Phi, psi and omega in degrees: 000140180252134182254083187286359179272002182281129186043050186293321185249011185287348182257006175303141182264102175213170177304309186298319183299321179291342183296155184295123180314315182298325179291317178297325179295314181291320185296312186285320181296322176295324177295320180290327181288318175305313182298310185296315181291348183287139178292149186293343178275001181269073184297319181297316179300324180297317177295328179288315177306316185294317177299319179296310181282340176291320181299318181297320178302313178297319179295334183277349182058027173280145178301124177304318182294321173302309184296307188291324179301305182298324183289332176290349176299330180286337189292320177301319179295318178296314184295316181306322181277316189256000190298326185271000175303315182299338178273331186266339185273143183280162178139195182289137190274129179268329184182158178226150189228146180232148175215098189063245180264003180259140177239133181242133176237131175259129185254151175294323176296320174300313173300323170304311182300312177304319180293319179302310181295315187290318177292314177295323179298315189293312186289326179291326177293315177310309186291324175295318176301319179301317179293313181288336183271348174257008182221132174299139192292330175291323176295323181290320176295326177295316174304315180292323186284328171297328183281357175072036166290157184294124183302324189288319172303319182288322180291320175302310183301322185293321186281323178298315177303319190275334190235000177291337176284332175291316173296329170298318168308315178298317181293328182284326176295316180292332172298314184287328173295322179291319177299330180285345175253028179062040178300330183285341182262012182279170179281162181305316188289327176287323175294327179289317173304311179294326177291326174299317177296322183296318175304316182302311183294317175306310183298314180298311181297321176294323181291317181295323175294319178298321180294313180294320180295312175302316177294322176300321175291319178298316179300339178266003175085016182296126182253008178090005180252150185267132183257137172227148177304315187258150174268142178281133173215133178286137181231182181295324179302320180292325183294314188296317176303309179304312183290322177298312179297321182290321179289323180291318178297323181289308180304317185287329185278332189261346188285000000 
């Protein structure tokens, strides 16, 4: 099975794509930090943060539908965690609801916290999607390596990115084999037993594959460092982008 969506837009010809990966990592992580540190009552600042990242997306020539559709994935997880905050937080009541003998009161402070969590999470996800979509994954890992991120963590991320889809393919083949043997019509207890066997087989195959990959890497002289064809060099374009984005973030934060 081929996963064509890996680095799907990493080769687009745009200003953002040609920036040094190290600069992009620093710039987008700084963006996330500024967003997180902004008080939740500063609604205009959040609009300016959105305008900034929206401008970067336009410069990168990434499809807006792709970015915003992917970013909405985080919304259900945030709501699952923060949805009940407006009912639990104390303060001025914005509204009350009754269900049988139960009474629920929504407070303004709780709604503000919900807005704070939702908006900051969404903007952070958009920025990270823009970073990963405008940078080849190998260059991104190399950039993190240059910035002295823990090498073990980078290796784990690298292997997870490269082989999670292989494991998914293995699982799909096992599922297809089960469907061909009338797996869906078995009793629940039998299906649970077979599902446990599938997980065990998948674990064994993954472990054996990891051993083969490790042996192959050692035979090719892998020393734990990430190799890329091009070397990273800062230029005036990188400097200009970093200064402009940094000034916009600082001015937006302090106004």
